[in-house]
C-alpha positions in Angstrom: 4.7 36.9 26.3 5.0 36.8 22.6 8.8 36.6 21.3 10.0 39.7 19.3 10.2 39.0 15.6 13.5 41.1 15.5 16.0 39.8 17.9 18.6 42.3 19.2 20.4 42.5 22.5 17.7 44.7 24.1 14.6 42.9 22.3 14.0 40.2 24.8 14.5 41.9 28.0 12.7 44.7 26.8 9.6 42.6 25.6 9.7 40.7 29.1 9.5 44.3 31.0 6.7 45.5 28.7 4.6 42.2 29.6 4.9 43.0 33.1 3.8 46.7 32.6 7.2 48.4 33.2 8.8 51.0 30.7 11.9 49.8 29.0 13.1 53.0 28.0 13.9 53.8 31.7 16.9 51.3 31.5 20.1 52.4 29.6 21.3 49.2 28.5 20.5 45.3 28.3 22.4 44.7 31.6 20.1 47.1 33.6 16.7 46.0 31.8 17.9 42.3 32.6 18.4 43.2 36.4 15.2 45.2 36.6 13.4 42.2 35.0 14.9 39.7 37.4 13.8 41.9 40.5 10.2 42.5 38.9 9.7 38.6 38.4 10.8 38.2 42.0 8.4 40.8 43.3 5.4 39.2 41.3 6.3 35.8 42.8 6.5 34.5 39.1 6.7 30.7 38.8 6.4 30.3 35.2 7.3 32.4 32.1 5.8 31.2 28.9 7.5 32.5 25.5 5.1 32.0 22.6 6.1 32.2 18.8 9.6 31.3 20.1 10.7 30.6 16.4 10.6 34.5 15.9 14.1 34.4 17.8 15.3 32.2 15.1 13.6 33.3 11.7 15.2 36.7 11.2 18.5 36.1 13.3 22.0 35.4 12.7 23.9 32.8 14.9 25.3 35.6 17.0 22.0 36.8 17.9 20.4 33.5 18.4 23.4 32.5 20.8 22.8 35.6 22.6 19.1 35.0 22.9 20.1 31.7 24.3 22.5 33.3 27.0 19.7 35.5 27.9 17.4 32.7 28.7 20.2 30.9 30.5 20.8 34.0 32.7 17.1 34.5 33.3 16.6 30.8 34.3 19.6 30.8 36.8 18.9 34.4 38.4 15.1 34.5 38.6 14.9 30.8 39.6 11.8 30.4 37.8 10.7 27.7 35.2 10.7 29.0 31.4 8.4 27.3 28.6 9.6 28.0 25.1 6.5 27.4 22.8 6.7 27.5 19.0 7.4 25.8 15.7 10.3 23.1 15.6 12.6 25.7 14.3 13.1 27.1 17.6 15.3 23.9 18.6 18.0 25.9 16.9 18.5 27.8 20.1 19.6 24.8 21.9 21.8 23.5 18.9 24.1 26.8 19.3 24.0 26.8 22.8 25.1 23.9 24.8 24.9 25.6 28.2 21.2 26.3 27.5 20.7 22.7 26.3 22.2 21.3 29.5 19.6 23.0 31.7 16.6 22.2 29.3 14.3 19.2 29.7 13.6 16.8 26.6 11.1 19.0 24.1 7.6 17.8 23.8 6.3 17.8 20.1 2.6 18.2 19.4 1.7 17.5 15.7 -1.8 18.4 14.1 -4.1 15.1 13.7 -3.5 13.2 10.5 -6.3 13.1 8.0 -6.5 9.3 8.1 -6.1 6.4 10.0 -6.1 6.3 13.8 -5.3 9.9 14.3 -8.3 10.9 12.1 -10.3 8.8 14.4 -8.9 10.4 17.4 -9.8 13.8 15.7 -13.3 12.7 15.3 -13.6 11.7 18.9 -12.2 15.1 20.1 -14.5 17.1 17.8 -17.5 15.1 19.1 -16.6 15.7 22.7 -16.3 19.7 21.6 -19.7 19.3 19.9 -21.3 17.5 22.9 -21.0 20.9 24.8 -23.4 22.6 22.4 -25.8 19.8 22.3 -25.9 19.5 26.2 -26.8 23.1 26.5 -29.8 22.5 24.0 -28.3 23.7 20.9 -29.7 22.9 17.3 -26.8 22.1 15.2 -24.7 19.2 14.0 -24.8 15.6 15.5 -21.5 14.5 17.0 -20.9 11.7 14.6 -21.9 13.5 11.4 -18.9 12.5 8.9 -19.6 15.3 6.5 -19.1 18.0 9.3 -15.9 16.4 10.6 -14.4 16.6 7.1 -15.3 20.2 6.8 -14.0 21.0 10.2 -10.8 19.3 9.4 -10.4 21.0 6.4 -11.0 24.4 8.5 -8.6 23.5 11.1 -6.1 21.6 9.4 -5.9 18.9 12.1 -5.1 21.6 14.8 -7.6 21.3 17.6 -6.9 24.7 18.8 -8.2 26.1 15.7 -11.3 23.8 16.1 -12.0 25.6 19.6 -11.4 28.9 18.2 -14.0 28.3 15.5 -16.4 26.8 17.9 -15.9 29.8 20.3 -16.9 32.2 17.5 -20.0 30.1 16.5 -21.2 30.2 20.2 -20.6 34.2 20.1 -22.4 34.5 16.9 -25.3 32.4 17.6 -25.6 32.7 21.5 -29.2 34.2 21.3 -30.9 31.6 18.9 -28.6 28.6 20.0 -28.9 27.3 16.6 -26.0 26.7 14.6 -26.0 25.7 10.7 -23.4 25.5 8.0 -23.5 29.0 7.1 -22.9 30.0 10.7 -19.7 28.0 10.7 -18.9 29.7 7.4 -18.8 33.0 8.8 -17.2 31.8 11.9 -14.4 30.4 10.1 -14.0 33.5 7.7 -13.9 35.8 10.8 -11.4 33.7 12.7 -9.4 31.1 11.2 -9.6 32.0 7.3 -6.2 30.9 5.6 -5.0 30.1 2.2 -4.0 26.6 2.3 -7.0 25.5 0.4 -9.4 27.8 -2.1 -12.7 28.9 -0.5 -14.4 28.2 2.8 -14.9 24.7 3.8 -18.3 25.6 5.2 -19.5 27.4 1.9 -18.8 24.8 -0.4 -21.8 22.6 -1.7 -19.7 19.6 -2.7 -18.4 17.2 -0.3 -15.0 17.4 1.0 -12.5 14.9 -0.8 -9.7 13.1 0.8 -7.2 14.8 -1.4 -8.5 18.2 0.0 -7.6 16.8 3.4 -4.2 15.7 2.4 -3.2 19.0 0.9 -4.3 21.0 3.9 -2.3 18.7 6.2 0.8 18.7 3.9 0.5 22.5 3.8 0.4 22.9 7.7 3.1 20.5 8.3 5.3 22.2 5.4 4.6 25.5 7.1 6.0 24.2 10.4 9.2 22.8 9.0 8.2 19.4 9.3 8.7 16.7 6.9 5.7 14.7 5.7 6.2 11.0 5.2 4.7 8.8 2.8 2.2 7.5 5.4 0.9 10.9 6.1 0.3 11.8 2.5 -0.7 8.6 1.0 -4.4 8.5 -0.5 -5.9 5.2 -0.4 -8.6 3.9 -2.6 -12.1 4.0 -1.0 -13.3 0.7 -2.5 -11.8 -2.6 -1.3 -12.4 -6.1 -3.1 -12.0 -9.4 -1.6 -10.6 -11.2 -4.5 -8.2 -8.3 -5.6 -4.6 -9.4 -6.0 -2.0 -7.4 -3.7 0.0 -5.9 -6.8 -3.4 -4.9 -8.3 -4.3 -3.1 -5.4 -0.9 -1.2 -5.0 -1.4 -0.4 -8.6 -4.4 1.3 -7.5 -2.8 3.2 -4.6 0.0 4.4 -6.7 -2.6 5.6 -9.5 -4.4 7.3 -6.7 -1.2 9.4 -5.8 -0.2 10.0 -9.3 2.8 7.7 -9.2 4.2 6.1 -12.4 4.3 2.8 -11.2 4.2 0.3 -8.1 7.9 0.5 -7.9 7.8 4.2 -7.2 5.2 3.6 -4.5 7.6 0.9 -2.8 10.5 2.6 -3.5 10.6 4.5 0.1 10.1 1.2 1.9 12.9 -0.2 -0.1 10.8 -3.0 -1.6 10.5 -4.1 -5.3 7.9 -5.3 -7.3 7.5 -9.1 -7.3 4.8 -12.0 -7.2 5.2 -12.7 -3.5 6.2 -10.9 -0.3 7.2 -12.5 3.0 5.4 -11.7 6.3 8.4 -9.4 7.2 8.0 -7.5 4.1 4.4 -7.2 4.4 4.9 -5.6 7.9 7.5 -3.3 6.3 4.8 -2.2 3.6 2.3 -1.7 6.4 4.2 0.4 8.6 6.0 2.3 5.8 2.9 3.3 3.7 0.4 3.2 6.3 -1.7 0.6 4.9 -3.7 -1.9 6.9 -1.4 -5.0 7.8 -4.6 -7.6 8.1 -5.8 -6.1 4.5 -2.3 -6.6 2.9 -2.2 -10.3 4.4 -5.6 -11.0 2.8 -4.7 -9.5 -0.6 -1.4 -11.6 -0.4 -3.1 -14.8 -0.1 -3.1 -16.7 -3.4 -6.2 -16.8 -5.8 -6.1 -20.4 -6.6 -7.2 -23.2 -4.5 -4.4 -23.8 -1.8 -4.9 -27.8 -2.3 -2.9 -27.4 -5.5 0.4 -27.3 -3.8 1.4 -24.8 -6.6 -0.2 -21.7 -5.4 3.2 -19.8 -5.7 5.1 -21.5 -8.3 3.2 -20.5 -11.3 2.5 -16.9 -10.8 3.2 -14.6 -13.5 6.4 -12.7 -12.4 6.4 -9.5 -14.6 3.1 -9.4 -16.6 -0.8 -10.0 -15.9 -3.6 -11.2 -18.1 -6.8 -9.3 -17.7 -10.6 -9.7 -18.8 -12.0 -6.5 -20.3 -15.7 -7.5 -19.3 -14.4 -7.8 -15.7 -12.5 -4.5 -15.7 -15.7 -2.8 -17.2 -17.8 -4.2 -14.3 -15.3 -3.4 -11.4 -11.8 -2.0 -12.3 -9.3 -3.9 -10.4 -7.2 -6.9 -11.0 -8.4 -10.0 -10.0 -6.1 -12.5 -8.1 -6.8 -15.7 -10.4 -5.3 -13.3 -13.3 -1.8 -13.9 -11.9 -1.7 -17.6 -12.3 0.1 -18.3 -15.6 -2.2 -21.3 -16.3 -5.2 -19.1 -16.2 -6.1 -18.0 -19.8 -9.7 -17.6 -19.6 -12.4 -15.7 -17.5 -14.6 -18.3 -15.8 -17.2 -15.6 -15.3 -17.3 -14.4 -18.9 -16.1 -17.4 -20.7 -13.7 -15.3 -22.6 -10.0 -15.5 -23.1 -8.0 -13.1 -21.1 -6.0 -10.4 -22.7 -2.1 -10.8 -22.5 -0.9 -7.8 -24.4 -2.0 -4.3 -25.4 -3.9 -4.8 -28.7 -2.5 -1.4 -30.0 1.1 -1.5 -29.2 1.4 -5.4 -28.7 3.4 -4.9 -25.4 2.7 -7.2 -22.5 0.6 -5.8 -19.6 2.9 -5.0 -16.9 2.4 -6.2 -13.5 3.9 -2.8 -12.0 2.1 -0.2 -13.9 0.1 2.3 -11.8 -2.7 2.7 -14.2 -3.7 -1.0 -14.7 -7.0 0.1 -17.0 -4.8 1.9 -19.4 -1.6 0.9 -21.5 1.3 3.3 -21.6 0.7 4.0 -25.3 -3.1 5.3 -24.0 -5.0 2.2 -25.1 -8.0 1.1 -22.7 -7.8 -2.5 -21.9 -11.6 -2.2 -21.1 -12.2 -1.7 -24.7 -10.3 -4.6 -26.2 -12.1 -7.2 -28.2 -12.3 -10.5 -26.7 -12.7 -14.3 -28.0 -14.6 -17.0 -26.7 -12.7 -19.4 -24.6 -12.7 -23.3 -25.3 -13.8 -25.7 -22.7 -10.1 -26.8 -21.7 -9.3 -23.1 -20.9 -12.4 -22.8 -18.8 -11.9 -26.0 -17.1 -8.5 -24.8 -16.0 -9.5 -21.5 -14.8 -12.5 -22.9 -12.9 -10.5 -25.7 -11.3 -8.1 -22.9 -10.1 -10.6 -20.6 -8.8 -11.2 -21.1 -5.1 -14.8 -21.6 -5.2 -16.4 -24.8 -5.1 -19.9 -23.9 -5.9 -18.9 -21.8 -9.0 -16.6 -24.5 -10.0 -19.4 -26.9 -10.3 -21.9 -24.7 -11.7 -19.6 -23.5 -14.8 -18.4 -27.2 -15.4 -21.9 -28.7 -15.2 -21.2 -30.8 -12.4 -23.1 -32.2 -9.6 -21.9 -32.9 -6.0 -21.4 -36.6 -6.9 -18.4 -38.3 -5.7 -17.4 -39.8 -9.0 -17.5 -36.4 -10.7 -15.0 -35.1 -8.3 -12.9 -38.0 -8.3 -12.6 -37.6 -12.1 -11.6 -33.9 -11.7 -9.0 -35.1 -9.3 -7.4 -37.4 -11.7 -7.6 -34.5 -14.4 -5.9 -32.2 -11.8 -2.9 -34.5 -11.4 -2.6 -35.0 -15.1 -2.0 -31.3 -15.8 0.8 -31.6 -13.0 -0.8 -28.8 -10.7 
């Protein structure tokens, strides 16, 4: 039975009687209605009573009414000797907060959440959807393939990750197309409009021509969680960059994540996990970052490795702590911060043979290591448009030596693979005190 929206002394027993086909008006008061209900349940040999939308008992009721509802459920459980399942949004737990005796009779609540739009939960959503779609394909239908990623995003947006809504849409599609057994995007659009339309996102997910973005999935997930009164943590809402780079620095990646989520700095991104911006993070801190922000630990560990050759013995001691230098040419090719740029002895780009830019040419402020938008200064200047100067051989030699790529090191310094040349470089290495 569906719980009544307006809770009074008679509302619950009357609703139960009506669900059994009895006229509640025949009973003068709550006691008579409750007694009649217990007898009716015994005659029907009822084993389980399911109250749906139980949060209605809470939403428009004061604490006295809520406690009275708890007392009724307790009495029903004791006298009818039947199991009772309360189904609804998490707000229904207030019933147990105000009625200790009811709480003592209850089992631990089971919580079911919508699938998240990213990570393992989204993979599980895709699997569940594929299982449901295989029914149509096994029956000879002409429709989407079970592994269609674009269709999966549209279905997620339509259902907000709630699989019951997925089944509802598919059932309507089956009804609409039962004769032709052909279901295209327009049929799914009609099924959504007829059965599952809601205002969490503009328009119909199956009517749009444009591909569905991660931002749209995040918004609909946030909306349905907010409606249920559930807090949405950083992990659930975090939008991640689509492109990864093998030579990107950890702080550069975090800056891109912050920028994707409209955060002003890396510090603001790390604040919920109580970490600060710094040059190096321990294994424990990387684990906290992974668990708290929903970032892949293996990826963070790879990003955290130094960008210079590890044989120098100085892979961490000479890292820039608060600022970073950038190559405008590199940023124009791919907009991310390279690991090599964090080393304070690197002043040139070994790829473009140009000096790195350390300060904003417009406001003369150092390029901050913790800024979210690493491509643009706070004053508005775009680092990619900065003028660059050619680097001399000494600057290029240091940058090339520190770059962890033997072949490129030989090529850019004009060296062969001869033993003498590399011995000479080793001497140069220790003269500089690396």
